[in-house]
C-alpha positions as CSV (number, residue, x, y, z in Angstrom):
1,M,-63.5,69.4,40.3
2,R,-61.7,72.0,42.4
3,T,-63.3,70.7,45.6
4,R,-62.1,67.2,44.8
5,L,-58.5,68.4,44.1
6,F,-58.6,70.4,47.4
7,I,-59.7,67.3,49.3
8,I,-57.0,65.2,47.7
9,L,-54.3,67.8,48.5
10,L,-55.6,68.1,52.1
11,L,-55.4,64.3,52.5
12,F,-51.8,64.4,51.2
13,L,-50.7,67.2,53.4
14,L,-52.3,66.1,56.7
15,P,-49.8,63.2,57.3
16,L,-46.9,65.7,56.6
17,A,-48.4,68.2,59.1
18,N,-48.7,65.5,61.8
19,R,-45.1,64.5,61.3
20,A,-44.0,68.1,61.5
21,Q,-45.8,68.5,64.8
22,K,-43.3,68.3,67.7
23,A,-43.7,65.4,70.1
24,F,-42.6,67.7,73.0
25,T,-43.5,71.3,73.7
26,D,-41.4,73.7,75.8
27,V,-44.0,74.8,78.3
28,T,-41.6,76.4,80.8
29,Q,-43.4,79.8,80.8
30,L,-46.9,78.2,80.7
31,T,-46.0,76.2,83.9
32,G,-44.8,79.3,85.8
33,I,-41.4,77.8,86.4
34,N,-38.7,80.5,86.5
35,H,-35.4,78.9,87.7
36,Q,-31.7,79.1,87.0
37,F,-28.9,77.4,88.9
38,R,-26.0,79.8,89.8
39,V,-22.6,78.1,90.3
40,Y,-20.0,78.8,92.9
41,E,-16.6,79.2,91.3
42,G,-17.0,76.3,88.8
43,M,-19.1,73.7,87.1
44,F,-20.8,71.9,90.0
45,G,-24.5,71.6,90.6
46,G,-28.0,71.5,89.5
47,G,-30.4,68.8,90.6
48,V,-34.2,68.2,90.7
49,C,-36.4,65.9,92.7
50,V,-39.9,64.7,91.7
51,F,-42.2,64.0,94.7
52,D,-45.7,64.7,95.9
53,F,-45.1,66.6,99.2
54,N,-48.7,67.6,99.8
55,K,-50.3,64.3,98.9
56,D,-52.8,65.7,96.4
57,G,-52.0,63.2,93.7
58,F,-49.9,65.6,91.5
59,E,-46.2,65.4,91.4
60,D,-44.3,68.5,92.7
61,L,-40.7,69.6,92.1
62,Y,-37.8,70.6,94.3
63,I,-34.9,72.2,92.4
64,T,-31.6,73.2,93.9
65,G,-30.3,76.7,93.1
66,G,-26.6,76.7,94.1
67,M,-25.8,80.3,94.9
68,N,-29.5,81.1,94.1
69,D,-32.3,80.1,96.4
70,D,-33.7,76.6,95.9
71,A,-37.3,76.3,94.7
72,L,-40.2,74.2,95.9
73,Y,-42.7,74.1,93.0
74,Q,-46.2,72.9,94.0
75,N,-48.1,71.4,91.1
76,Q,-51.5,73.2,90.9
77,G,-53.1,70.3,89.0
78,D,-53.8,72.4,85.9
79,G,-50.3,72.3,84.2
80,T,-48.9,75.1,86.3
81,F,-46.7,75.3,89.4
82,K,-46.4,77.8,92.3
83,N,-43.1,78.3,94.1
84,V,-43.9,77.8,97.8
85,F,-40.3,77.8,99.1
86,V,-40.8,80.8,101.4
87,G,-42.6,79.7,104.5
88,S,-42.0,76.0,103.8
89,G,-39.4,75.4,106.5
90,L,-36.7,74.8,103.9
91,E,-35.1,78.3,104.2
92,R,-32.0,77.0,106.0
93,T,-30.7,75.9,102.5
94,R,-30.1,79.6,101.8
95,D,-27.0,79.3,104.0
96,F,-25.4,76.8,101.7
97,V,-24.4,76.2,98.1
98,T,-26.8,73.4,97.3
99,Q,-26.1,70.7,94.7
100,G,-28.4,67.6,94.5
101,V,-31.6,66.5,96.1
102,V,-33.5,63.2,96.8
103,S,-36.7,62.4,98.6
104,A,-38.1,59.5,100.7
105,D,-40.2,58.9,103.7
106,F,-37.3,58.5,106.1
107,N,-39.3,58.2,109.3
108,K,-42.3,56.4,107.7
109,D,-44.9,58.8,108.9
110,G,-46.7,59.1,105.5
111,F,-45.0,62.3,104.3
112,R,-42.1,62.6,101.9
113,D,-38.9,64.1,103.3
114,L,-36.0,65.9,101.5
115,L,-32.2,65.4,101.7
116,V,-30.2,68.2,100.0
117,T,-26.5,68.0,99.3
118,T,-24.1,70.9,99.6
119,I,-20.5,71.9,98.8
120,T,-19.9,74.9,101.0
121,S,-21.7,77.7,103.0
122,R,-22.6,80.8,101.1
123,N,-21.5,83.4,103.6
124,E,-18.1,82.1,104.6
125,K,-15.5,80.4,102.4
126,K,-14.1,77.3,104.0
127,V,-11.3,74.9,103.2
128,I,-12.7,71.6,101.9
129,P,-14.4,69.7,103.4
130,R,-16.7,72.6,103.7
131,A,-20.2,71.9,104.8
132,I,-22.9,69.5,106.0
133,N,-25.8,68.0,104.1
134,L,-29.3,68.9,105.1
135,L,-32.4,66.8,106.0
136,F,-36.0,68.0,106.3
137,L,-38.9,65.9,107.4
138,G,-42.3,66.5,105.6
139,K,-45.2,67.5,107.8
140,E,-49.0,68.0,107.6
141,G,-49.9,71.1,105.8
142,G,-47.0,71.0,103.2
143,V,-44.3,72.2,105.5
144,F,-40.9,70.8,106.5
145,E,-38.9,70.5,109.7
146,D,-35.1,70.7,109.8
147,V,-33.8,67.5,111.5
148,T,-30.2,67.7,110.2
149,E,-28.7,67.5,113.7
150,D,-31.3,65.0,115.0
151,F,-30.3,62.5,112.3
152,D,-26.5,63.1,113.0
153,L,-25.8,64.6,109.6
154,D,-24.1,67.5,111.3
155,K,-21.3,65.1,112.2
156,I,-20.3,64.6,108.6
157,N,-18.5,67.5,107.0
158,T,-18.2,66.9,103.2
159,F,-18.1,68.3,99.7
160,S,-21.1,66.4,98.4
161,T,-22.5,66.1,94.9
162,G,-25.3,63.6,94.6
163,A,-27.3,61.3,96.9
164,N,-29.5,58.3,96.2
165,V,-32.0,56.3,98.3
166,G,-32.3,52.6,98.6
167,D,-32.8,49.9,101.2
168,F,-29.6,47.8,101.1
169,N,-30.4,45.7,104.2
170,G,-34.0,45.1,103.3
171,D,-35.4,46.3,106.6
172,G,-38.0,48.6,105.1
173,W,-36.3,51.8,106.2
174,P,-34.8,54.0,103.3
175,D,-31.0,54.3,103.4
176,V,-28.8,56.7,101.6
177,Y,-25.6,56.8,99.6
178,I,-23.9,60.2,99.3
179,A,-21.1,60.8,96.8
180,N,-18.3,63.2,97.8
181,Y,-15.9,64.8,95.4
182,F,-13.1,66.3,97.4
183,N,-11.4,65.4,100.7
184,Q,-9.0,68.3,100.4
185,F,-8.8,71.2,97.9
186,E,-7.7,74.8,98.5
187,G,-7.8,76.3,94.9
188,E,-10.6,77.8,92.9
189,L,-13.1,75.2,91.6
190,S,-13.0,76.8,88.1
191,E,-9.3,75.8,87.9
192,I,-9.9,72.0,88.1
193,N,-8.2,70.1,85.3
194,D,-6.1,67.0,84.8
195,A,-3.1,68.5,86.6
196,T,-5.1,69.3,89.7
197,V,-6.6,65.9,90.2
198,V,-3.4,63.9,90.8
199,G,-2.9,65.0,94.5
200,A,-3.0,62.0,96.8
201,N,-5.1,63.7,99.5
202,Q,-7.9,65.1,97.3
203,I,-10.3,62.2,96.5
204,A,-13.0,61.3,99.0
205,E,-14.9,58.3,100.3
206,G,-18.6,58.2,100.0
207,N,-21.1,58.0,102.9
208,L,-23.2,54.8,103.2
209,L,-25.9,56.0,105.6
210,L,-27.9,53.3,107.3
211,N,-31.3,54.5,108.5
212,V,-31.7,53.3,112.1
213,K,-35.5,52.9,112.3
214,G,-36.3,56.5,111.3
215,N,-34.4,58.0,114.2
216,Y,-30.9,58.8,112.8
217,F,-28.4,57.8,110.2
218,K,-25.2,55.8,110.8
219,D,-22.4,55.9,108.3
220,V,-21.5,52.3,107.8
221,Y,-19.2,52.7,104.8
222,A,-16.2,51.2,106.5
223,D,-18.4,48.7,108.4
224,Y,-19.5,47.2,105.1
225,G,-15.9,46.7,103.9
226,L,-15.6,49.8,101.8
227,D,-12.5,52.0,101.6
228,M,-12.5,53.2,98.0
229,K,-12.0,56.9,97.3
230,G,-12.7,58.9,94.1
231,F,-14.1,62.1,92.7
232,G,-17.7,61.0,93.4
233,F,-20.5,62.3,91.1
234,G,-23.4,60.3,92.6
235,G,-24.5,56.7,92.7
236,L,-27.3,54.4,91.8
237,F,-28.9,51.6,93.9
238,T,-29.8,48.9,91.5
239,D,-30.1,45.1,91.4
240,F,-27.8,44.3,88.5
241,D,-27.5,40.6,89.3
242,N,-31.2,39.9,90.0
243,D,-30.6,38.3,93.4
244,G,-33.2,40.4,95.2
245,D,-30.9,42.9,97.0
246,Q,-29.7,46.3,96.1
247,D,-26.2,46.8,94.6
248,L,-24.6,50.1,94.1
249,L,-23.2,51.7,91.0
250,V,-20.9,54.7,91.8
251,N,-20.0,57.4,89.2
252,H,-16.5,58.9,89.5
253,D,-15.1,61.9,87.6
254,F,-11.6,61.7,86.3
255,G,-11.7,57.9,86.3
256,Y,-8.9,57.7,83.8
257,K,-6.6,59.5,86.2
258,R,-7.7,58.2,89.6
259,T,-10.6,55.9,90.5
260,P,-12.9,54.4,87.8
261,N,-16.5,53.6,88.3
262,L,-17.4,51.2,91.1
263,L,-20.0,48.4,90.9
264,L,-20.5,47.3,94.5
265,Q,-22.2,43.9,94.8
266,N,-24.4,43.5,97.9
267,N,-23.6,40.3,99.7
268,Y,-26.8,40.5,101.9
269,P,-27.5,39.0,104.4
270,E,-23.7,39.5,105.1
271,K,-22.9,43.1,105.9
272,N,-20.5,43.9,103.1
273,F,-20.2,45.0,99.5
274,K,-17.7,43.7,97.0
275,N,-16.4,45.8,94.1
276,V,-16.9,43.7,91.0
277,A,-16.5,46.5,88.4
278,K,-13.2,45.2,87.0
279,E,-14.2,41.6,86.6
280,L,-17.5,42.6,84.9
281,D,-15.8,45.2,82.6
282,I,-17.8,48.1,84.0
283,N,-14.9,49.9,85.7
284,L,-15.1,52.6,83.1
285,R,-12.2,55.1,83.1
286,I,-14.3,58.1,82.2
287,N,-15.5,61.4,83.6
288,A,-18.7,59.8,84.8
289,M,-21.3,62.5,85.5
290,G,-24.4,60.4,85.8
291,S,-26.0,57.0,85.1
292,A,-29.4,55.6,84.2
293,A,-30.7,52.1,84.5
294,G,-33.2,50.5,82.1
295,D,-34.0,47.2,80.5
296,Y,-33.7,48.4,76.9
297,N,-34.0,45.0,75.3
298,N,-36.7,43.5,77.6
299,D,-34.6,40.6,78.7
300,G,-35.2,41.1,82.4
301,L,-31.7,42.5,83.1
302,M,-30.8,46.1,84.0
303,D,-28.6,47.9,81.4
304,Y,-26.7,51.1,82.2
305,Y,-26.1,54.3,80.3
306,M,-23.4,56.6,81.8
307,T,-22.8,60.2,80.8
308,N,-19.3,61.5,80.2
309,I,-17.2,64.2,78.7
310,R,-16.8,63.4,75.0
311,F,-18.3,59.8,74.5
312,N,-21.0,58.5,76.7
313,Q,-21.0,54.8,77.5
314,F,-23.8,52.2,77.2
315,V,-23.2,48.8,78.7
316,V,-25.6,45.9,78.3
317,N,-26.1,43.3,81.0
318,Q,-25.2,39.8,79.9
319,G,-26.4,38.1,83.1
320,A,-25.1,35.1,85.0
321,G,-21.9,36.8,86.2
322,K,-20.8,37.6,82.6
323,P,-19.0,40.8,81.8
324,F,-21.1,43.7,80.6
325,K,-21.0,44.4,76.8
326,K,-20.2,47.9,75.7
327,M,-22.7,48.7,72.9
328,D,-23.0,52.5,72.5
329,K,-21.2,52.4,69.1
330,E,-23.0,49.4,67.8
331,L,-26.4,50.9,68.7
332,G,-25.7,54.3,67.2
333,M,-25.2,56.3,70.4
334,D,-21.5,57.3,70.1
335,F,-21.8,61.0,69.8
336,V,-19.3,63.6,71.1
337,S,-20.7,65.8,73.9
338,I,-20.5,66.8,77.6
339,S,-23.5,65.0,79.1
340,W,-25.0,65.0,82.6
341,G,-28.5,63.8,83.1
342,A,-29.9,60.7,81.4
343,N,-33.5,59.2,81.6
344,W,-34.9,56.0,80.2
345,A,-38.6,56.0,79.4
346,D,-41.0,54.8,76.8
347,F,-41.9,58.4,75.8
348,D,-43.8,57.4,72.6
349,H,-45.7,54.4,74.1
350,D,-44.5,52.0,71.4
351,G,-43.4,49.3,73.9
352,D,-39.7,49.9,74.2
353,L,-37.4,52.3,76.1
354,D,-36.1,55.6,74.6
355,L,-33.4,57.8,76.2
356,F,-33.2,61.5,76.9
357,V,-29.8,63.0,77.6
358,S,-29.1,66.4,79.1
359,N,-26.0,68.2,77.7
360,G,-24.1,71.3,78.7
361,D,-20.6,72.6,78.5
362,L,-18.4,73.1,81.5
363,N,-19.0,76.5,83.2
364,P,-17.4,79.0,82.4
365,N,-16.5,77.4,79.0
366,C,-20.1,77.4,77.8
367,V,-20.0,76.3,74.2
368,P,-23.7,75.6,73.2
369,M,-24.5,71.9,73.1
370,A,-27.9,70.4,72.1
371,N,-29.6,67.7,74.2
372,Y,-30.0,64.1,72.8
373,Y,-33.2,62.1,72.4
374,F,-32.3,58.6,71.4
375,E,-35.4,56.9,69.9
376,N,-35.4,53.1,70.2
377,L,-35.9,51.7,66.7
378,G,-35.5,48.1,67.7
379,G,-31.8,47.0,67.6
380,R,-30.5,50.6,67.1
381,F,-31.1,54.1,68.3
382,E,-31.3,57.4,66.4
383,D,-31.0,60.9,67.8
384,H,-34.3,62.7,67.1
385,A,-34.0,65.5,69.5
386,R,-34.5,68.2,66.8
387,E,-37.5,66.5,65.4
388,K,-39.1,65.9,68.8
389,G,-38.5,69.4,70.0
390,L,-35.9,68.5,72.7
391,N,-32.7,70.0,71.2
392,G,-32.4,72.7,73.9
393,Y,-29.0,74.5,74.0
394,E,-29.1,75.5,77.7
395,I,-26.2,74.7,80.0
396,G,-28.0,71.5,81.1
397,R,-27.2,69.5,84.2
398,G,-29.7,67.3,86.2
399,S,-32.8,66.0,84.5
400,A,-35.9,64.1,85.6
401,I,-39.0,62.5,84.2
402,F,-42.5,62.9,85.6
403,D,-46.2,63.2,84.6
404,L,-47.0,66.9,84.7
405,E,-50.7,66.7,84.1
406,N,-51.5,63.0,85.1
407,D,-52.3,62.2,81.4
408,G,-50.2,59.0,81.4
409,D,-47.1,60.1,79.5
410,M,-43.7,61.1,80.7
411,D,-42.7,64.8,80.6
412,I,-39.1,66.1,81.2
413,I,-37.5,68.8,83.3
414,V,-33.9,69.9,82.7
415,V,-32.0,72.0,85.3
416,S,-29.9,74.7,83.6
417,Q,-27.0,76.8,84.9
418,K,-26.5,80.5,84.5
419,P,-23.3,81.1,82.5
420,V,-20.5,82.6,84.5
421,Y,-19.8,85.1,81.7
422,D,-22.4,87.2,79.9
423,N,-21.3,86.1,76.3
424,Y,-23.6,83.0,76.1
425,P,-25.7,83.4,72.9
426,M,-29.0,82.5,74.6
427,E,-30.8,82.6,77.9
428,S,-29.9,79.4,79.9
429,M,-32.9,78.7,82.1
430,T,-34.4,75.5,83.5
431,R,-36.8,74.0,81.0
432,V,-39.9,71.9,81.2
433,Y,-40.9,69.8,78.1
434,R,-44.5,68.5,77.9
435,N,-44.9,65.3,76.1
436,D,-47.6,65.7,73.5
437,S,-47.4,62.2,71.9
438,V,-50.8,60.7,71.5
439,S,-50.3,57.1,70.4
440,G,-50.1,53.8,72.3
441,H,-51.4,52.5,75.6
442,W,-49.7,52.8,78.9
443,L,-49.8,51.8,82.6
444,K,-48.5,53.6,85.7
445,V,-47.9,51.7,88.9
446,K,-47.5,53.4,92.3
447,L,-46.3,51.2,95.1
448,K,-47.1,51.5,98.8
449,G,-44.9,49.4,101.0
450,T,-45.7,48.2,104.5
451,N,-42.9,45.8,105.4
452,A,-40.9,47.2,102.4
453,E,-39.8,50.8,102.0
454,A,-42.9,53.1,101.9
455,D,-42.6,54.2,98.3
456,G,-41.2,50.9,97.0
457,F,-37.7,52.2,96.4
458,G,-35.5,49.3,95.3
459,S,-38.5,47.1,94.5
460,K,-39.2,45.9,90.9
461,V,-42.4,45.9,88.9
462,Q,-42.7,43.3,86.1
463,L,-45.4,43.1,83.5
464,I,-46.1,40.1,81.2
465,A,-48.2,41.2,78.3
466,G,-48.5,40.7,74.5
467,G,-45.7,38.1,74.6
468,K,-43.3,40.6,76.1
469,I,-41.8,41.0,79.6
470,F,-41.4,44.6,80.9
471,I,-39.5,45.4,84.1
472,K,-38.8,48.6,86.1
473,E,-36.9,49.3,89.2
474,I,-38.4,52.0,91.4
475,D,-36.0,55.0,91.2
476,G,-34.6,56.1,94.5
477,G,-32.6,58.9,93.0
478,G,-29.1,58.8,91.6
479,S,-30.5,57.9,88.2
480,S,-29.7,60.9,85.9
481,H,-27.3,63.5,87.4
482,I,-27.7,64.3,91.1
483,S,-31.5,64.1,90.6
484,Q,-34.5,61.9,91.3
485,N,-37.2,60.8,88.8
486,S,-40.8,60.1,89.6
487,S,-41.2,57.1,91.9
488,I,-44.2,55.9,89.9
489,A,-43.3,53.1,87.5
490,H,-44.4,54.0,83.9
491,F,-44.8,51.5,81.1
492,G,-45.5,52.1,77.4
493,L,-47.5,49.3,75.9
494,G,-48.0,50.0,72.2
495,D,-51.3,48.3,71.1
496,I,-51.5,46.1,74.3
497,Q,-54.7,46.8,76.2
498,T,-54.6,44.2,78.9
499,I,-51.7,43.1,81.1
500,D,-51.8,39.3,81.6
501,T,-49.6,39.3,84.8
502,L,-48.1,42.0,87.0
503,K,-45.5,41.0,89.6
504,V,-44.0,43.2,92.3
505,Y,-40.7,42.0,93.8
506,W,-40.6,43.9,97.1
507,T,-37.4,44.7,98.9
508,G,-37.1,42.3,101.7
509,G,-38.1,39.3,99.6
510,S,-41.9,39.1,99.2
511,T,-43.6,38.9,95.9
512,Q,-47.1,40.1,95.0
513,I,-49.0,39.0,91.8
514,M,-52.0,40.5,90.0
515,T,-53.6,39.4,86.8
516,N,-55.8,40.7,84.0
517,I,-55.1,44.4,84.4
518,K,-56.5,47.0,82.0
519,A,-54.1,49.5,80.5
520,D,-54.3,53.3,80.5
521,Q,-54.6,53.8,84.3
522,L,-52.7,54.6,87.4
523,L,-52.7,51.4,89.5
524,E,-51.8,51.8,93.2
525,I,-50.5,48.6,94.8
526,I,-50.4,48.2,98.6
527,Q,-48.2,45.5,100.0
528,P,-50.0,43.2,102.4
529,Y,-48.5,43.4,105.8
530,T,-46.9,40.3,107.2
531,E,-45.5,39.7,110.7
532,P,-41.7,39.7,110.6
533,K,-40.4,36.1,110.4
534,A,-38.7,34.8,113.6
535,N,-35.1,33.9,113.2
536,P,-35.1,30.1,112.6
537,N,-32.0,29.8,114.7
538,L,-33.4,31.8,117.6
539,W,-34.3,28.7,119.6
540,K,-30.7,27.6,119.4
541,V,-29.6,30.9,120.8
542,G,-32.1,30.6,123.6
543,V,-31.0,27.1,124.5
544,L,-27.4,28.1,124.4
545,G,-28.1,31.0,126.7
546,L,-29.9,28.8,129.2
547,L,-27.0,26.4,129.2
548,L,-24.5,29.2,129.8
549,F,-26.7,30.6,132.6
550,A,-27.0,27.2,134.2
551,A,-23.3,26.5,134.0
552,S,-22.4,29.9,135.4
553,S,-24.9,29.4,138.2
554,Y,-23.5,26.0,139.0
555,Y,-19.9,27.2,139.2
556,A,-20.9,30.3,141.2
557,L,-22.7,28.0,143.7
558,R,-19.7,25.7,144.0
559,L,-17.4,28.7,144.6
560,Y,-19.8,30.1,147.3
561,R,-19.9,26.7,149.1
562,K,-16.1,26.4,148.9
563,K,-15.6,29.8,150.5
564,K,-18.2,28.9,153.2
565,E,-16.3,25.7,154.0
566,N,-13.0,27.5,154.3
567,V,-14.6,29.9,156.8
C-alpha cells in the first residue's frame, strides 16, 4: 500500500519538477568566459560577434571591451572557450575604446574577417570625431592581419557605435553600414542629456561603405542620395518590401529631439536609397538602441522590434506599401525598461518565434533591471524570463544567439558593463545562457554563396512544412545592439519531422530549391556557380561606339585632306 502511494505521489510530482526546471542555465563559469566591458566616461559600448574564425565547425565569439582589452574566445567543442586574443594579430584594438563588432569574408578568401568600431583612442583624449574603425582579415592558422589602411578606413575619422554587413548592390561582395553618434562634442560623455543634444553641429552622418571587389571600401553615402544625420546607434540591412534587394533600417538615439529612425528603401539597380520611414509610420521618435527582424506571425514579411528607453516598440509589416502597425501593447510587450539587445529565435522549438531582450540602466545610473524573455503564445506574448532562468540583472548591452555545443538549439550571450561606481548590488559580468529545452524538432541551414556573398548575408531561407511557411534573413550584424548573431539560419519545427520544400533566395536574384528534407540536422547549401549575365544592352553600346569611332575617323580624314589641299 505504501509503495503504491509513493508511486502515485511520484507521478504527481514529476510534472511539477519538470516545470520547475529552468529552460536556460547560466553556464558562464563553466564555459570559461570571464569578460566585462569597461566604459569610457559614459554609457556607450558592449558588442559581441558570433563567427567561426578557425573553420572547425564550432562558433567562436569576439567581444569588445571598451577600456578593457577585447576578447577572442575560441570554442573548444566541449562547451568551453579559450581566450586566444594575445597573439591573434588583433592587438591594435588595445589602442582604442572599442564599441561594436561584425564579421564577414570581405576579401572572399574563405576566412572570416573582423570590423571593430571605436569612439576614441585610449591613450590620448581627442575632440570628436576622435578615431578610426579597424579592419582585420582572417588568415590560415586562426590569426588576423590589420588592413585598416589598405581598405581606406584610416581616411574616415568618426565616433562610431555599431556596424552591419550586407550586399546592397548584389555583386557578391559584403558591404558595410556604420552608424556614427557625434560629429562634434567637447564635453564629458556621462553628461549627455536632452539639453546637450540640441546643438546643430553634433549629429553625424553614417558611412555606407561599398566593398570594391575585396580591395578597399568606398564611402558612397552621398553618392546614393543620403544626407541624413542623427545620433546613430546602428543599422540593419533587411528586405522589408520583399523585392529582392537589401533595404536599411537605421536606429537613432534622441529621435524625439532630433532625427527619428530611418527606413531607407533600396531602389536597386538605381544607385540610391529613399527614406520611406514617415510614409510607412516607422519613423519612431524614440531613443532607439537596437533592432531585431523576424517574421513573428509566419506571413512571409519581416517585422521589427526596436529597443528604447522606457517603452520598446514592435511594428508589424502589413506588406504592399502599407504603413507598419504598432502592436507592442496589443501583444503584451509594453513594459517599462532601458533595453539594448534583442534577438528573435524559436528557443523552445514549438514552431514560432520568441524574443529575448537585454536590459541595463545607463552607466553610471545603474538601477538593476532584469532581462525580458517574451514567449510567443500565439497571438500574444508573455514575459517568462524568471521562469526560464534569463532574468539577469547585469548592466546588459549587446546580445547574440548561437549554438554553443552544436546540439541544435539557440543559446544566448549578453555583454555586460562594469558599473562606473562601486555601489552596484551585484557583479555585472558578461553572461552565457545555455538552452536546455528538450522538446520539438529543428533545422539549421548554413549558406555558402558563390556568386552571392560568401556566408549568404542578405539572402533568405524559406521553409514550407506542416502547412506553415517559415522564413529567415541571414543576419549580417546590426540585429540586436551593435552585435552580430550566428549566420546559420535556425528553425524550430515543433512536431514537424520533414520539410516539404526549402527555398534559398540568394542576393543577386537567383533561387535554389530543395525538397523532402529531414529535420534535426545542420544542412549546408552551396550556391551553384553561374557565369555573370552579359548586359542585354551591351551590343547597343558596342554598335554606338563603332558608329562614333567611324564618324570621328571620317571627319578627321576630311580635316586632314583639307589641310593638305591648302598646303
